[in-house]
C-alpha positions as CSV (number, residue, x, y, z in Angstrom):
1,X,-27.1,-80.9,-39.0
2,X,-26.5,-77.3,-39.8
3,X,-27.4,-74.5,-37.4
4,X,-29.1,-71.4,-38.6
5,X,-29.3,-68.2,-36.8
6,X,-32.3,-65.9,-37.0
7,X,-31.8,-62.3,-36.4
8,X,-34.6,-60.3,-34.9
9,X,-34.9,-56.8,-36.4
10,X,-34.9,-54.8,-33.1
11,X,-32.0,-56.7,-31.6
12,X,-29.8,-56.1,-34.7
13,X,-30.8,-52.4,-34.8
14,X,-30.0,-52.0,-31.1
15,X,-26.6,-53.6,-31.5
16,X,-25.8,-51.5,-34.6
17,X,-26.8,-48.3,-32.7
18,X,-24.6,-49.2,-29.7
19,X,-21.6,-50.0,-32.0
20,X,-22.2,-46.7,-34.0
21,X,-22.4,-44.8,-30.7
22,X,-19.1,-46.4,-29.5
23,X,-17.4,-45.4,-32.7
24,X,-18.6,-41.8,-32.5
25,X,-17.4,-41.6,-28.9
26,X,-14.0,-42.9,-29.7
27,X,-13.6,-40.6,-32.7
28,X,-14.6,-37.6,-30.4
29,X,-12.1,-38.7,-27.7
30,X,-9.2,-39.1,-30.1
31,X,-9.9,-36.0,-32.1
32,X,-10.3,-33.8,-29.0
33,X,-6.6,-34.3,-28.2
34,X,-5.5,-33.2,-31.7
35,X,-7.5,-29.9,-31.6
36,X,-5.2,-28.1,-29.2
37,X,-5.2,-24.4,-30.4
38,X,-1.7,-23.0,-30.2
39,X,-2.9,-19.4,-30.6
40,X,-5.1,-19.7,-27.5
41,X,-2.3,-21.0,-25.4
42,X,-0.5,-17.7,-24.9
43,X,1.4,-17.4,-21.7
44,X,2.1,-14.3,-19.7
45,X,5.7,-14.4,-20.8
46,X,4.7,-14.3,-24.5
47,X,2.4,-11.4,-23.7
48,X,5.5,-9.5,-22.4
49,X,7.4,-10.2,-25.6
50,X,9.4,-13.1,-24.3
51,X,8.7,-16.1,-26.4
52,X,10.1,-19.5,-25.8
53,X,10.3,-22.2,-28.4
54,X,10.2,-25.8,-27.1
55,X,11.8,-28.3,-29.4
56,X,10.8,-31.9,-28.7
57,X,13.1,-34.6,-30.1
58,X,12.3,-38.2,-30.2
59,X,14.0,-40.2,-27.5
60,X,15.4,-43.7,-28.1
61,X,15.5,-45.9,-25.0
62,X,18.3,-48.4,-24.9
63,X,19.0,-50.9,-22.2
64,X,22.3,-50.2,-20.4
65,X,24.4,-53.3,-20.0
66,X,24.8,-53.8,-16.3
67,X,27.2,-56.0,-14.6
68,X,24.3,-58.4,-13.9
69,X,23.5,-58.7,-17.6
70,X,27.2,-59.1,-18.5
71,X,27.6,-61.8,-15.8
72,X,24.5,-63.7,-17.0
73,X,25.9,-63.6,-20.6
74,X,29.2,-64.9,-19.4
75,X,27.5,-67.6,-17.3
76,X,25.5,-68.8,-20.3
77,X,28.7,-69.1,-22.3
78,X,30.4,-71.1,-19.6
79,X,27.3,-73.3,-19.2
80,X,27.0,-74.0,-22.9
81,X,30.6,-75.1,-22.9
82,X,30.1,-77.4,-19.9
83,X,26.9,-78.9,-21.5
84,X,28.7,-79.5,-24.7
85,X,31.6,-81.2,-23.0
86,X,29.2,-83.4,-21.0
87,X,27.2,-84.2,-24.1
88,X,30.4,-85.2,-26.0
89,X,31.4,-87.6,-23.1
90,X,27.9,-89.0,-22.7
91,X,27.1,-89.7,-26.3
92,X,30.6,-90.5,-27.7
93,X,30.9,-94.0,-29.1
94,X,34.4,-94.4,-27.8
95,X,33.5,-93.6,-24.1
96,X,33.4,-96.6,-21.8
97,X,30.1,-97.7,-20.3
98,X,30.6,-96.5,-16.7
99,X,32.2,-93.2,-17.7
100,X,29.3,-92.7,-20.2
101,X,26.7,-93.4,-17.5
102,X,28.4,-91.0,-15.1
103,X,28.6,-88.2,-17.8
104,X,24.9,-88.7,-18.6
105,X,24.0,-88.4,-14.9
106,X,26.2,-85.3,-14.5
107,X,24.6,-83.8,-17.6
108,X,21.1,-84.4,-16.2
109,X,22.0,-82.9,-12.8
110,X,23.6,-79.9,-14.5
111,X,20.5,-79.2,-16.6
112,X,18.3,-79.6,-13.5
113,X,20.5,-77.1,-11.7
114,X,20.2,-74.6,-14.5
115,X,16.5,-75.1,-14.7
116,X,16.0,-74.5,-10.9
117,X,18.2,-71.3,-11.1
118,X,16.2,-70.0,-14.1
119,X,12.9,-70.7,-12.4
120,X,13.9,-68.8,-9.3
121,X,15.3,-65.9,-11.3
122,X,12.0,-65.8,-13.3
123,X,9.9,-65.8,-10.1
124,X,12.1,-63.0,-8.7
125,X,11.7,-61.1,-12.0
126,X,7.9,-61.5,-11.6
127,X,8.2,-59.9,-8.2
128,X,10.0,-56.9,-9.6
129,X,13.7,-57.9,-9.2
130,X,14.5,-57.7,-12.9
131,X,18.3,-58.4,-12.7
132,X,18.3,-61.0,-10.0
133,X,21.0,-63.6,-10.1
134,X,20.8,-67.0,-8.5
135,X,23.8,-69.3,-7.9
136,X,22.8,-72.8,-6.7
137,X,25.3,-75.2,-5.1
138,X,24.7,-78.5,-3.4
139,X,23.7,-77.2,0.0
140,X,23.8,-73.4,-0.5
141,X,22.2,-70.8,-2.7
142,X,23.2,-67.2,-3.3
143,X,20.7,-64.7,-4.6
144,X,21.9,-61.3,-5.8
145,X,19.5,-58.5,-6.4
146,X,20.4,-55.0,-7.7
147,X,18.4,-53.1,-5.0
148,X,18.7,-52.3,-1.4
149,X,16.3,-54.7,0.5
150,X,14.3,-54.1,3.6
151,X,14.3,-56.9,6.2
152,X,10.8,-58.2,5.2
153,X,11.7,-58.2,1.5
154,X,14.8,-60.3,2.2
155,X,12.7,-62.6,4.3
156,X,10.2,-63.1,1.5
157,X,13.0,-63.9,-1.0
158,X,14.6,-66.3,1.5
159,X,11.2,-68.1,2.1
160,X,10.6,-68.3,-1.7
161,X,14.1,-69.8,-2.3
162,X,13.7,-72.2,0.7
163,X,10.3,-73.4,-0.5
164,X,11.5,-74.0,-4.1
165,X,14.8,-75.6,-3.4
166,X,14.4,-77.2,0.0
167,X,17.7,-75.7,1.1
168,X,17.7,-74.7,4.8
169,X,17.4,-71.0,5.5
170,X,21.0,-71.0,6.9
171,X,22.2,-72.0,3.5
172,X,20.4,-69.1,1.7
173,X,22.5,-66.0,1.2
174,X,20.9,-62.8,-0.1
175,X,23.1,-60.1,-1.4
176,X,21.5,-56.7,-2.1
177,X,23.5,-54.3,-4.2
178,X,22.7,-51.0,-5.7
179,X,24.0,-50.3,-9.2
180,X,26.0,-47.1,-9.6
181,X,25.2,-45.8,-13.1
């Protein structure tokens, strides 16, 4: 069954009035910034005959490749080679059954390791450590952040890593390093 809406005259007029008022207010706000009068902005230096011209040029912001970004790129290249090698072994028709099963298990462990490292890096990125690196081994983990950490910040990172990986706090190494640009 179809639904029909009935509009009451006063409600529609009130809503149109509010929308029109909002549009007028926005137009006033945005046009007020454009009406800056250059002639009325005379400084005392210009009154003395010293005029200064300020030239504003557009600035392009580019990311500067850091050693962290370069390392991550190289790490991804190495990992893709390792994954490709394990996939070739795991899914090759000429590989024996036991060797194939071992390659599939190694591939699964490797992908889980990559996933855990990425998850931790993303959580650290969410906390403000944009270029954090995480290196996960069997019983140890190393976290590298490009800032100098206070003791409580390092403790928070250590607790986070411990909670996500189950690795004991003795196996967690946090390296804080400032970048010299």
